[in-house]
DRENKE-672486 format. One record per residue (C-alpha): x, y negated, z; residue number from 1; residue in one letter. Coordinates in pm, 1 decimal, always signed. Layout:
BEGIN
SITE	xx	yy	zz	num	residuo
SITE	X	Y	Z	NUM	a
...
This chain:
BEGIN
SITE	xx	yy	zz	num	residuo
SITE	+8726.3	-9341.5	+12435.9	1	m
SITE	+8844.6	-8961.1	+12502.0	2	p
SITE	+9181.6	-8854.4	+12591.6	3	a
SITE	+9160.1	-8647.3	+12285.3	4	a
SITE	+9070.8	-8966.9	+12030.9	5	t
SITE	+9365.0	-9146.8	+12207.7	6	l
SITE	+9651.1	-8901.3	+12166.6	7	w
SITE	+9538.0	-8841.6	+11810.8	8	s
SITE	+9547.0	-9243.1	+11715.2	9	v
SITE	+9901.1	-9271.9	+11884.8	10	l
SITE	+9977.7	-8977.5	+11661.5	11	a
SITE	+9900.1	-9130.8	+11354.1	12	t
SITE	+10049.4	-9466.8	+11421.9	13	a
SITE	+10362.2	-9215.7	+11484.0	14	l
SITE	+10347.4	-8992.3	+11201.2	15	l
SITE	+10261.3	-9328.7	+10985.0	16	s
SITE	+10566.9	-9496.0	+11065.5	17	a
SITE	+10802.8	-9242.0	+11073.1	18	l
SITE	+10660.0	-9095.6	+10725.0	19	l
SITE	+10505.6	-9313.5	+10487.3	20	l
SITE	+10809.8	-9547.1	+10462.2	21	g
SITE	+10966.5	-9297.4	+10230.2	22	d
SITE	+10660.4	-9296.6	+9969.2	23	g
SITE	+10384.1	-9081.5	+9964.1	24	i
SITE	+10321.6	-8717.7	+9893.7	25	g
SITE	+10219.4	-8424.4	+10114.3	26	p
SITE	+10307.5	-8676.3	+10419.0	27	n
SITE	+9973.8	-8845.4	+10347.5	28	l
SITE	+9780.8	-8552.4	+10409.4	29	l
SITE	+9983.2	-8496.8	+10728.4	30	v
SITE	+9918.2	-8851.0	+10848.4	31	v
SITE	+9541.9	-8816.1	+10764.5	32	a
SITE	+9475.3	-8493.8	+10946.7	33	v
SITE	+9492.4	-8650.1	+11334.2	34	p
SITE	+9320.4	-8970.8	+11244.2	35	a
SITE	+9042.1	-8723.4	+11094.5	36	a
SITE	+9056.4	-8553.2	+11456.7	37	l
SITE	+9048.4	-8864.2	+11666.4	38	a
SITE	+8703.9	-8938.1	+11467.4	39	a
SITE	+8571.3	-8609.4	+11527.5	40	y
SITE	+8658.9	-8585.2	+11902.6	41	f
SITE	+8496.0	-8942.1	+11904.3	42	a
SITE	+8176.8	-8874.6	+11751.2	43	a
SITE	+8169.5	-8539.7	+11980.2	44	r
SITE	+8173.9	-8731.2	+12322.1	45	a
SITE	+7881.1	-8952.8	+12185.7	46	t
SITE	+7707.5	-8660.5	+12071.5	47	g
SITE	+7719.0	-8661.7	+11717.7	48	r
SITE	+7666.6	-8327.3	+11552.9	49	r
SITE	+7862.4	-8209.4	+11224.6	50	l
SITE	+7575.5	-8229.5	+10955.7	51	r
SITE	+7646.7	-8047.8	+10630.4	52	p
SITE	+7671.9	-8360.3	+10394.5	53	w
SITE	+7893.3	-8524.4	+10656.3	54	t
SITE	+8122.4	-8213.9	+10624.3	55	a
SITE	+8127.3	-8238.4	+10239.6	56	v
SITE	+8248.1	-8594.6	+10241.7	57	w
SITE	+8515.7	-8541.9	+10519.2	58	a
SITE	+8663.0	-8197.2	+10334.7	59	v
SITE	+8603.7	-8366.1	+10001.1	60	g
SITE	+8824.2	-8678.3	+10170.0	61	g
SITE	+9115.4	-8477.5	+10273.6	62	l
SITE	+9116.9	-8254.0	+9968.2	63	a
SITE	+9164.3	-8552.2	+9735.2	64	l
SITE	+9487.2	-8639.4	+9935.3	65	l
SITE	+9617.3	-8290.4	+9759.3	66	i
SITE	+9678.5	-8511.1	+9450.7	67	v
SITE	+9938.4	-8701.8	+9574.2	68	p
SITE	+10091.7	-8409.2	+9678.2	69	a
SITE	+10068.5	-8240.2	+9362.0	70	l
SITE	+10155.7	-8507.5	+9115.0	71	r
SITE	+10465.5	-8723.9	+9054.2	72	d
SITE	+10223.0	-8983.2	+8833.0	73	a
SITE	+10124.9	-9296.1	+9057.7	74	g
SITE	+9791.4	-9387.0	+8887.4	75	w
SITE	+9591.4	-9059.2	+8955.5	76	p
SITE	+9743.5	-9058.0	+9293.8	77	a
SITE	+9627.1	-9425.4	+9366.9	78	f
SITE	+9275.2	-9338.5	+9240.8	79	l
SITE	+9268.1	-9026.5	+9493.9	80	a
SITE	+9359.9	-9221.0	+9787.7	81	v
SITE	+9081.2	-9486.0	+9741.3	82	v
SITE	+8833.8	-9251.3	+9675.0	83	s
SITE	+8940.0	-9049.4	+10004.7	84	a
SITE	+8886.2	-9342.2	+10222.4	85	v
SITE	+8580.1	-9428.6	+10056.9	86	a
SITE	+8479.8	-9036.9	+10094.6	87	l
SITE	+8612.2	-9045.6	+10442.1	88	g
SITE	+8389.3	-9350.6	+10528.2	89	s
SITE	+8102.9	-9237.5	+10419.7	90	l
SITE	+8142.7	-8930.2	+10645.5	91	a
SITE	+8161.8	-9137.2	+10912.6	92	l
SITE	+7826.1	-9347.6	+10854.5	93	h
SITE	+7614.6	-9069.6	+10692.1	94	g
SITE	+7450.4	-9250.4	+10440.3	95	s
SITE	+7175.5	-9123.8	+10195.9	96	r
SITE	+7046.3	-9449.3	+9988.1	97	s
SITE	+7195.1	-9633.4	+9716.6	98	w
SITE	+7270.6	-9921.4	+9895.0	99	l
SITE	+7387.2	-9715.0	+10208.7	100	g
SITE	+7606.7	-9537.4	+9967.7	101	m
SITE	+7754.1	-9818.9	+9832.8	102	f
SITE	+7774.5	-9994.2	+10186.2	103	l
SITE	+7873.4	-9678.4	+10357.1	104	g
SITE	+8180.6	-9658.5	+10142.7	105	s
SITE	+8310.6	-9954.8	+10206.1	106	v
SITE	+8200.4	-9969.3	+10590.8	107	g
SITE	+8498.2	-9861.2	+10713.3	108	l
SITE	+8654.1	-10236.8	+10669.3	109	l
SITE	+8356.9	-10378.7	+10885.9	110	t
SITE	+8511.1	-10171.6	+11201.7	111	s
SITE	+8836.8	-10248.8	+11227.9	112	v
SITE	+8784.6	-10589.2	+11447.4	113	a
SITE	+8580.9	-10405.1	+11711.8	114	g
SITE	+8766.3	-10091.6	+11697.5	115	s
SITE	+9087.9	-10297.9	+11830.1	116	l
SITE	+8846.4	-10424.9	+12138.8	117	g
SITE	+8729.6	-10074.5	+12203.2	118	w
SITE	+9092.0	-9922.3	+12169.3	119	g
SITE	+9234.4	-10182.8	+12442.0	120	a
SITE	+8934.6	-10135.4	+12683.4	121	h
SITE	+8977.0	-9728.5	+12665.3	122	g
SITE	+9372.1	-9784.7	+12724.4	123	v
SITE	+9281.8	-10016.3	+13005.4	124	r
SITE	+9049.4	-9800.7	+13155.7	125	d
SITE	+9254.0	-9464.4	+13155.7	126	r
SITE	+9549.1	-9652.4	+13258.4	127	m
SITE	+9354.5	-9767.7	+13578.6	128	a
SITE	+9200.4	-9467.9	+13608.5	129	g
SITE	+9472.6	-9186.4	+13632.1	130	s
SITE	+9825.7	-9435.1	+13693.8	131	r
SITE	+9979.1	-9109.3	+13850.5	132	g
SITE	+9921.4	-8867.8	+13579.8	133	r
SITE	+10028.1	-9168.6	+13328.8	134	w
SITE	+10346.9	-9162.0	+13510.3	135	g
SITE	+10420.2	-8830.3	+13505.9	136	v
SITE	+10344.2	-8790.5	+13111.9	137	v
SITE	+10563.0	-9065.0	+13013.7	138	f
SITE	+10853.2	-8966.7	+13265.2	139	r
SITE	+10808.0	-8611.3	+13120.9	140	s
SITE	+10821.6	-8726.0	+12710.9	141	t
SITE	+11117.3	-8933.2	+12797.5	142	a
SITE	+11305.5	-8669.3	+12957.2	143	v
SITE	+11231.7	-8452.3	+12673.7	144	a
SITE	+11337.5	-8683.0	+12436.7	145	i
SITE	+11683.5	-8756.1	+12592.8	146	v
SITE	+11756.9	-8350.6	+12628.7	147	l
SITE	+11665.9	-8290.1	+12246.5	148	v
SITE	+11855.9	-8604.9	+12132.8	149	v
SITE	+12147.8	-8490.4	+12328.7	150	v
SITE	+12168.9	-8140.4	+12257.4	151	f
SITE	+12078.0	-8172.6	+11920.7	152	g
SITE	+12345.7	-8391.7	+11860.3	153	a
SITE	+12567.6	-8132.5	+12032.5	154	l
SITE	+12479.6	-7853.1	+11768.9	155	f
SITE	+12443.4	-8081.4	+11488.6	156	a
SITE	+12843.9	-8166.4	+11535.7	157	s
SITE	+12928.9	-7797.2	+11613.9	158	a
SITE	+12781.6	-7648.6	+11303.9	159	d
SITE	+12706.5	-7797.3	+10954.3	160	a
SITE	+12430.5	-7582.3	+10845.1	161	a
SITE	+12272.7	-7666.5	+11134.8	162	f
SITE	+12313.8	-8089.7	+11093.1	163	a
SITE	+12207.6	-8017.2	+10697.4	164	d
SITE	+11859.4	-7850.2	+10846.9	165	v
SITE	+11788.7	-8120.8	+11121.5	166	l
SITE	+11881.2	-8426.7	+10874.4	167	g
SITE	+11635.1	-8290.4	+10617.0	168	s
SITE	+11345.4	-8229.6	+10837.8	169	l
SITE	+11381.4	-8540.5	+11083.3	170	i
SITE	+11297.8	-8877.4	+10890.8	171	p
SITE	+11617.7	-9113.4	+10849.1	172	d
SITE	+11507.3	-9448.9	+11014.6	173	v
SITE	+11731.6	-9707.8	+11015.8	174	s
SITE	+11743.6	-10083.0	+11181.5	175	l
SITE	+11690.1	-10225.6	+10845.2	176	g
SITE	+11355.7	-10043.8	+10788.7	177	e
SITE	+11236.4	-10146.6	+11173.3	178	g
SITE	+10987.6	-10407.1	+11052.2	179	p
SITE	+10826.9	-10218.3	+10762.8	180	w
SITE	+10816.5	-9896.9	+10981.8	181	r
SITE	+10641.4	-10096.6	+11237.1	182	l
SITE	+10388.1	-10180.5	+10977.1	183	f
SITE	+10306.4	-9862.0	+10879.7	184	l
SITE	+10275.6	-9735.5	+11185.5	185	g
SITE	+10028.8	-10052.8	+11293.1	186	a
SITE	+9819.7	-9973.2	+10948.6	187	i
SITE	+9796.3	-9625.0	+11062.6	188	g
SITE	+9685.2	-9710.3	+11464.5	189	l
SITE	+9423.2	-9974.4	+11329.1	190	v
SITE	+9293.1	-9700.2	+11023.9	191	g
SITE	+9262.6	-9418.2	+11305.8	192	a
SITE	+9122.4	-9664.8	+11534.8	193	l
SITE	+8876.8	-9782.1	+11293.2	194	a
SITE	+8767.3	-9420.7	+11178.6	195	a
SITE	+8698.9	-9326.4	+11558.8	196	a
SITE	+8532.3	-9640.7	+11682.8	197	y
SITE	+8274.2	-9600.0	+11334.2	198	t
SITE	+8226.1	-9201.0	+11423.2	199	a
SITE	+8170.5	-9324.7	+11781.7	200	a
SITE	+7909.7	-9610.7	+11683.7	201	a
SITE	+7822.3	-9582.7	+11329.7	202	p
SITE	+7690.8	-9863.4	+11156.7	203	v
SITE	+7323.1	-9754.3	+11004.8	204	l
SITE	+7365.0	-9887.8	+10631.1	205	w
SITE	+7038.6	-9730.2	+10517.3	206	d
SITE	+6811.3	-9935.8	+10743.2	207	k
SITE	+6948.7	-10256.9	+10497.7	208	v
SITE	+6695.3	-10209.0	+10231.6	209	t
SITE	+6587.1	-10380.0	+9888.0	210	v
SITE	+6207.1	-10418.3	+9816.4	211	r
SITE	+6102.7	-10242.1	+9521.3	212	p
SITE	+6017.9	-10501.7	+9236.1	213	g
SITE	+5625.1	-10594.8	+9149.6	214	a
SITE	+5484.3	-10319.0	+8953.0	215	a
SITE	+5453.8	-10363.7	+8578.6	216	r
SITE	+5180.6	-10271.4	+8358.2	217	g
SITE	+5185.0	-9990.2	+8128.1	218	r
SITE	+5262.4	-10146.5	+7801.8	219	l
SITE	+5444.7	-10423.2	+7925.3	220	e
SITE	+5662.4	-10177.3	+8103.7	221	w
SITE	+5667.5	-9902.2	+7852.7	222	a
SITE	+5675.6	-10112.9	+7485.8	223	l
SITE	+6054.4	-10239.0	+7530.1	224	p
SITE	+6179.9	-9893.6	+7610.2	225	l
SITE	+6006.7	-9697.9	+7376.5	226	i
SITE	+6151.5	-9947.7	+7092.9	227	v
SITE	+6520.0	-9907.2	+7249.1	228	l
SITE	+6467.1	-9529.4	+7184.4	229	n
SITE	+6359.9	-9577.8	+6831.4	230	l
SITE	+6657.1	-9803.9	+6802.2	231	l
SITE	+6892.8	-9508.9	+6958.6	232	f
SITE	+6685.2	-9246.9	+6740.8	233	a
SITE	+6801.2	-9400.1	+6425.9	234	v
SITE	+7164.9	-9462.0	+6522.9	235	f
SITE	+7230.1	-9123.2	+6662.1	236	l
SITE	+7047.7	-8964.5	+6356.1	237	a
SITE	+7356.9	-9112.9	+6135.4	238	i
SITE	+7538.2	-8977.0	+6434.2	239	q
SITE	+7439.6	-8649.0	+6407.5	240	l
SITE	+7598.2	-8606.5	+6038.6	241	t
SITE	+7927.4	-8637.2	+6240.4	242	v
SITE	+7867.4	-8390.3	+6512.6	243	l
SITE	+7774.8	-8170.0	+6246.1	244	l
SITE	+8033.3	-8147.2	+6004.2	245	g
SITE	+7931.9	-8414.9	+5744.2	246	g
SITE	+8180.6	-8700.2	+5854.8	247	y
SITE	+8360.4	-8646.5	+5507.7	248	d
SITE	+8038.8	-8761.3	+5313.0	249	k
SITE	+8011.3	-9052.4	+5560.5	250	v
SITE	+8379.0	-9181.5	+5554.0	251	m
SITE	+8372.3	-9132.8	+5126.4	252	a
SITE	+8092.5	-9448.0	+5134.1	253	g
SITE	+8241.9	-9656.2	+5432.2	254	s
SITE	+8555.9	-9867.5	+5274.9	255	g
SITE	+8772.8	-9747.3	+5571.1	256	l
SITE	+9107.2	-9718.1	+5524.4	257	s
SITE	+9308.6	-9480.7	+5779.0	258	d
SITE	+8959.6	-9353.3	+5790.3	259	q
SITE	+8997.3	-9117.9	+6100.1	260	y
SITE	+9140.9	-9389.1	+6356.7	261	a
SITE	+8953.2	-9678.8	+6205.0	262	q
SITE	+8639.4	-9511.9	+6234.1	263	y
SITE	+8688.4	-9374.9	+6574.9	264	a
SITE	+8833.6	-9746.4	+6695.4	265	r
SITE	+8564.5	-9881.2	+6545.6	266	q
SITE	+8290.0	-9761.1	+6742.5	267	g
SITE	+8421.8	-9585.5	+7089.5	268	f
SITE	+8437.8	-9880.3	+7287.0	269	w
SITE	+8110.7	-10015.8	+7196.9	270	q
SITE	+7931.0	-9659.1	+7224.4	271	l
SITE	+8106.7	-9690.6	+7615.5	272	l
SITE	+7947.5	-10018.2	+7683.9	273	w
SITE	+7612.7	-9868.0	+7532.4	274	a
SITE	+7640.6	-9615.2	+7805.3	275	t
SITE	+7714.7	-9817.4	+8065.8	276	l
SITE	+7415.8	-10065.1	+7971.3	277	l
SITE	+7207.1	-9809.2	+7925.2	278	t
SITE	+7242.0	-9647.8	+8309.3	279	l
SITE	+7163.5	-10063.7	+8411.7	280	l
SITE	+6844.3	-10042.5	+8207.4	281	v
SITE	+6737.3	-9711.5	+8360.2	282	i
SITE	+6808.2	-9895.1	+8711.5	283	a
SITE	+6601.0	-10214.9	+8605.9	284	l
SITE	+6304.6	-9988.4	+8468.7	285	a
SITE	+6292.2	-9756.1	+8759.9	286	l
SITE	+6288.3	-10106.2	+8995.9	287	r
SITE	+5949.2	-10256.1	+8797.3	288	w
SITE	+5808.4	-9921.9	+8683.4	289	a
SITE	+5410.3	-9896.7	+8706.1	290	p
SITE	+5329.2	-9674.6	+8999.7	291	r
SITE	+4953.7	-9652.1	+9019.9	292	g
SITE	+4923.8	-9281.3	+8966.7	293	g
SITE	+5022.7	-8961.2	+8782.1	294	a
SITE	+4968.4	-9095.2	+8485.4	295	r
SITE	+5226.6	-9360.6	+8564.7	296	d
SITE	+5473.8	-9100.5	+8668.5	297	r
SITE	+5436.8	-8926.1	+8365.1	298	t
SITE	+5464.6	-9234.3	+8100.9	299	l
SITE	+5781.3	-9320.7	+8347.7	300	v
SITE	+5940.1	-8963.0	+8313.1	301	r
SITE	+5878.9	-8933.2	+7945.9	302	s
SITE	+6027.5	-9302.6	+7828.0	303	v
SITE	+6327.1	-9217.2	+8073.1	304	l
SITE	+6364.6	-8915.0	+7973.7	305	g
SITE	+6396.7	-8944.9	+7651.3	306	t
SITE	+6605.0	-9232.5	+7669.1	307	l
SITE	+6854.4	-9015.5	+7909.1	308	c
SITE	+6848.8	-8712.0	+7649.9	309	l
SITE	+6960.9	-8998.3	+7353.1	310	l
SITE	+7199.1	-9109.7	+7557.3	311	t
SITE	+7359.4	-8811.1	+7649.9	312	l
SITE	+7384.1	-8776.6	+7229.9	313	v
SITE	+7575.0	-9117.0	+7224.3	314	v
SITE	+7797.8	-9012.2	+7534.0	315	v
SITE	+7868.2	-8694.4	+7252.6	316	a
SITE	+7919.0	-8937.2	+6954.4	317	s
SITE	+8176.9	-9144.2	+7186.2	318	a
SITE	+8385.1	-8834.2	+7257.1	319	l
SITE	+8394.9	-8733.7	+6939.1	320	r
SITE	+8484.3	-9046.1	+6822.8	321	r
SITE	+8794.8	-9053.5	+7097.0	322	m
SITE	+8863.8	-8695.9	+6980.8	323	d
SITE	+8952.4	-8833.4	+6606.5	324	l
SITE	+9155.8	-9111.1	+6732.1	325	y
SITE	+9346.7	-8922.9	+6954.9	326	v
SITE	+9398.0	-8675.4	+6651.6	327	y
SITE	+9539.8	-8965.1	+6486.8	328	a
SITE	+9763.7	-9103.5	+6704.9	329	y
SITE	+9810.6	-8891.2	+7012.1	330	g
SITE	+9710.4	-8893.8	+7347.2	331	l
SITE	+9774.6	-9220.3	+7583.5	332	t
SITE	+9701.3	-9255.8	+7961.4	333	r
SITE	+9439.9	-9544.0	+7827.8	334	l
SITE	+9240.3	-9286.1	+7619.1	335	r
SITE	+9234.9	-8998.2	+7847.6	336	i
SITE	+9108.4	-9213.4	+8142.0	337	s
SITE	+8833.3	-9371.2	+7932.7	338	v
SITE	+8744.4	-9082.5	+7771.7	339	a
SITE	+8707.1	-8898.6	+8134.7	340	a
SITE	+8519.9	-9192.5	+8253.5	341	v
SITE	+8300.4	-9149.8	+7959.0	342	e
SITE	+8258.0	-8816.8	+8061.2	343	l
SITE	+8149.1	-8874.2	+8385.1	344	w
SITE	+7868.0	-9111.4	+8260.4	345	l
SITE	+7724.3	-8797.7	+8052.7	346	g
SITE	+7729.8	-8604.7	+8389.7	347	v
SITE	+7543.7	-8880.9	+8592.4	348	v
SITE	+7271.5	-8876.9	+8326.3	349	l
SITE	+7214.3	-8504.0	+8362.3	350	v
SITE	+7187.3	-8599.0	+8718.8	351	l
SITE	+6917.4	-8862.3	+8650.8	352	i
SITE	+6742.3	-8626.9	+8446.1	353	m
SITE	+6757.7	-8359.3	+8709.9	354	a
SITE	+6605.3	-8607.3	+8948.5	355	a
SITE	+6297.9	-8687.0	+8722.8	356	g
SITE	+6202.7	-8308.9	+8753.7	357	v
SITE	+6313.9	-8234.0	+9130.8	358	f
SITE	+6305.0	-8558.6	+9288.0	359	g
SITE	+6546.9	-8827.3	+9353.8	360	a
SITE	+6638.4	-8759.3	+9711.1	361	k
SITE	+6938.2	-8639.7	+9635.3	362	m
SITE	+7030.3	-8829.7	+9375.6	363	l
SITE	+7284.0	-9106.4	+9530.3	364	p
SITE	+7462.1	-8812.8	+9735.7	365	r
SITE	+7464.3	-8639.3	+9381.5	366	a
SITE	+7632.0	-8916.5	+9205.0	367	v
SITE	+7859.0	-9010.9	+9472.0	368	a
SITE	+7984.0	-8631.1	+9500.7	369	a
SITE	+7996.6	-8604.8	+9078.2	370	s
SITE	+8230.7	-8870.4	+9114.1	371	a
SITE	+8458.1	-8728.8	+9412.8	372	a
SITE	+8466.6	-8402.9	+9204.3	373	v
SITE	+8581.4	-8602.3	+8895.3	374	g
SITE	+8890.5	-8797.3	+9050.7	375	v
SITE	+8987.4	-8452.5	+9215.6	376	l
SITE	+8999.9	-8294.6	+8889.5	377	a
SITE	+9123.7	-8569.1	+8724.1	378	f
SITE	+9430.9	-8559.7	+8938.3	379	g
SITE	+9483.8	-8161.2	+8925.9	380	l
SITE	+9492.0	-8116.6	+8576.1	381	v
SITE	+9804.1	-8352.8	+8557.7	382	s
SITE	+9708.0	-8653.2	+8279.7	383	p
SITE	+10083.7	-8717.2	+8207.2	384	d
SITE	+10150.7	-8337.6	+8148.4	385	g
SITE	+9861.1	-8331.1	+7933.1	386	l
SITE	+9948.7	-8623.5	+7761.9	387	i
SITE	+10307.0	-8466.1	+7731.5	388	a
SITE	+10144.5	-8156.2	+7578.0	389	e
SITE	+9953.3	-8311.6	+7328.3	390	q
SITE	+10212.2	-8507.9	+7168.7	391	n
SITE	+10462.2	-8224.5	+7179.2	392	v
SITE	+10182.7	-8029.0	+7008.5	393	q
SITE	+10127.1	-8253.4	+6744.3	394	r
SITE	+10481.4	-8283.2	+6664.8	395	y
SITE	+10513.7	-7933.2	+6594.5	396	r
SITE	+10222.8	-7975.5	+6366.0	397	d
SITE	+10399.2	-8221.2	+6188.9	398	g
SITE	+10278.5	-8567.0	+6326.0	399	h
SITE	+10502.0	-8836.6	+6436.4	400	s
SITE	+10600.2	-8883.7	+6827.2	401	i
SITE	+10620.5	-9176.7	+6998.2	402	d
SITE	+10891.2	-9099.2	+7214.4	403	i
SITE	+10948.1	-9474.8	+7357.7	404	q
SITE	+10617.4	-9421.9	+7523.4	405	y
SITE	+10621.2	-9075.4	+7644.0	406	l
SITE	+10980.6	-9175.3	+7851.9	407	r
SITE	+10758.5	-9368.9	+8032.8	408	g
SITE	+10573.8	-9090.4	+8179.2	409	l
SITE	+10602.0	-8935.1	+8549.8	410	s
SITE	+10830.8	-8625.9	+8618.3	411	a
SITE	+10469.8	-8426.6	+8541.2	412	d
SITE	+10543.9	-8419.6	+8198.6	413	a
SITE	+10893.0	-8264.5	+8172.0	414	v
SITE	+10785.6	-7905.1	+8150.2	415	p
SITE	+10615.7	-8003.4	+7803.7	416	a
SITE	+10891.5	-8297.8	+7702.3	417	l
SITE	+11184.0	-8042.6	+7807.8	418	d
SITE	+11099.2	-7812.8	+7481.0	419	t
SITE	+11152.5	-8085.5	+7237.7	420	l
SITE	+11450.0	-8022.5	+7010.7	421	p
SITE	+11739.1	-8231.9	+7062.4	422	e
SITE	+11807.6	-8514.3	+7041.3	423	p
SITE	+11427.7	-8602.0	+7104.0	424	l
SITE	+11468.7	-8420.0	+7405.7	425	r
SITE	+11752.9	-8603.8	+7532.2	426	s
SITE	+11577.9	-8956.5	+7443.8	427	c
SITE	+11213.5	-8877.5	+7587.3	428	a
SITE	+11401.1	-8689.5	+7927.8	429	l
SITE	+11666.8	-8955.1	+8022.2	430	d
SITE	+11459.3	-9219.2	+8184.5	431	e
SITE	+11302.0	-8959.2	+8416.4	432	i
SITE	+11627.7	-8820.4	+8477.7	433	q
SITE	+11804.0	-9104.6	+8563.6	434	r
SITE	+11495.9	-9202.7	+8803.7	435	t
SITE	+11529.2	-8836.2	+8969.0	436	l
SITE	+11898.6	-8882.3	+9056.2	437	r
SITE	+11871.7	-9240.8	+9183.7	438	n
SITE	+11553.6	-9146.1	+9388.0	439	s
SITE	+11673.2	-8958.1	+9787.2	440	d
SITE	+11314.4	-8915.2	+9853.8	441	t
SITE	+11311.1	-8686.1	+10178.6	442	p
SITE	+11075.7	-8333.9	+10099.4	443	w
SITE	+10759.2	-8489.5	+10282.0	444	y
SITE	+10768.7	-8754.5	+10040.2	445	a
SITE	+10821.4	-8559.2	+9728.2	446	t
SITE	+10515.5	-8389.7	+9498.9	447	s
SITE	+10541.9	-8080.2	+9366.3	448	w
SITE	+10612.2	-8255.2	+9022.3	449	g
SITE	+10886.2	-8415.3	+9104.7	450	e
SITE	+11026.0	-8125.8	+9303.0	451	a
SITE	+10935.9	-7884.1	+8963.6	452	r
SITE	+11085.7	-8159.4	+8720.3	453	a
SITE	+11428.9	-8120.2	+8935.4	454	r
SITE	+11421.2	-7765.1	+8909.2	455	d
SITE	+11385.1	-7795.6	+8548.4	456	i
SITE	+11650.2	-8043.5	+8479.2	457	l
SITE	+11872.8	-7978.7	+8776.6	458	g
SITE	+12228.9	-8138.7	+8698.0	459	d
SITE	+12160.5	-8199.3	+8318.5	460	w
SITE	+12312.2	-8497.3	+8177.0	461	d
SITE	+12191.7	-8616.3	+7809.0	462	p
SITE	+12533.4	-8778.7	+7769.1	463	g
SITE	+12583.6	-8967.0	+7396.6	464	a
SITE	+12262.6	-8798.4	+7296.3	465	r
SITE	+12061.4	-9122.9	+7396.4	466	v
SITE	+12249.4	-9361.3	+7221.4	467	r
SITE	+12012.8	-9431.2	+6947.9	468	n
SITE	+11694.6	-9387.8	+7101.6	469	c
SITE	+11541.8	-9693.2	+7062.2	470	q
SITE	+11232.3	-9653.5	+6832.7	471	g
SITE	+11303.0	-9278.7	+6811.8	472	r
SITE	+11015.4	-9074.1	+6642.6	473	g
SITE	+11012.9	-8801.5	+6402.5	474	s
SITE	+10727.8	-8713.7	+6180.3	475	g
SITE	+10683.5	-8406.8	+5971.2	476	g
SITE	+10912.1	-8543.1	+5680.7	477	e
SITE	+11154.6	-8713.4	+5947.2	478	g
SITE	+10960.0	-9072.0	+5920.8	479	s
SITE	+11034.7	-9303.2	+6183.3	480	e
SITE	+10750.3	-9416.7	+6400.9	481	r
SITE	+10580.2	-9724.1	+6251.5	482	g
SITE	+10752.7	-9620.0	+5898.8	483	g
SITE	+10596.7	-9578.8	+5585.8	484	d
SITE	+10621.6	-9199.7	+5589.6	485	g
SITE	+10422.4	-8984.3	+5833.2	486	g
SITE	+10157.7	-9113.1	+6083.6	487	d
SITE	+10179.0	-9527.6	+6129.2	488	s
SITE	+10192.8	-9647.7	+6503.1	489	y
SITE	+9864.0	-9798.2	+6644.7	490	d
SITE	+9933.8	-10123.5	+6827.7	491	p
SITE	+9536.9	-10097.8	+6941.7	492	y
SITE	+9630.2	-9907.3	+7280.6	493	d
SITE	+9840.2	-10151.5	+7508.5	494	p
SITE	+9906.3	-9875.3	+7715.5	495	y
């Protein structure tokens, strides 16, 4: 174990114990940097070179940790952190096949047990080989800590401004938090050790292969897919009337009440599942595709390319239905999430079609990269902020607004909710303001979204304006949410 790796691991453990106990924000990125350096020093000591895709996964993983630093909402931040860990694991393993990419994204977990023994051996060898030098390091560190504590306490008692600055920069660690801080430090230590150990001795997941299925005859393989293509074509011929503006004509003979929402709700989820199942069909079809020569390759590309193209229209139809649904009832976390997933599935279909033309060597990495970019973009656009903006704009256009739902959003929604008229503004922001007031999160665990909300709201107190917020929502004619006038409430969305 190189000395630089050891110090980086220890720095990760120390920062984890000091910073992560107060929540996540910019501190998560601060903790990740020494862990990445530990892996880099360990890889360099074994002669591993930094390859382009390794750099892409590493930079992408660190970029995803910007999301918790910017957004107060926990759900996109959690998704970004999980994706960052997966990309970091890919950077360490360097996989390129489908199975290798999947196993490589979770392969860091398999290195935990081996990394503990490796770390113990590294520390023991260094202690045995340089006892005098380690003694000097420990003594110097102890003296420096004593001097900083003594003189820092004196300066803090002599000047209140210095005491405030010092208090805001140094984490406030109490004895009661000791076990929790030690646990976080242990997590940081084990995580950094596992990353360094994997960088020094990665598992070659690409060597784990799955044999291709037995090739089928052309007719046996192509006939079911051609029938499926015909079914897609018939369905999409009807859907094109919606996409090209013939929606009113279709709805006139449908017999549906509350036409927009019912039509959208009736089909979006089915189309989402149809897209997912189509990807499964394509994967299985490639496994058993005929592989006799150029004519077989042309047949496979033609049939599957047509299926991908038709499925892209299904994706467009599903997104159009979601647009109708949002127009009728407003945007929610569930709706924006599944719409984002459907949009990403469309990107995957485009990548599959490109692989059919240019070759599939880069397809696994391209799909993984598109997923990472999607998660990063989803967090950067601030979904809670978009939800608030869309619902506020609907209210201005004369539709009803669900204040009870909006008041449960995060601080990212404050800029949009702050533009509502009273008493809707106070009802929407009361819960968020109460949370901000009761929070004493230090600067290193405070997201930009939370800091911006504090600047907007300041010391504002809603007072008596929130006494009658239960069920508060107003349509274009002043109707309550769920009332007879204005828009009706949609109970379909559990979120």
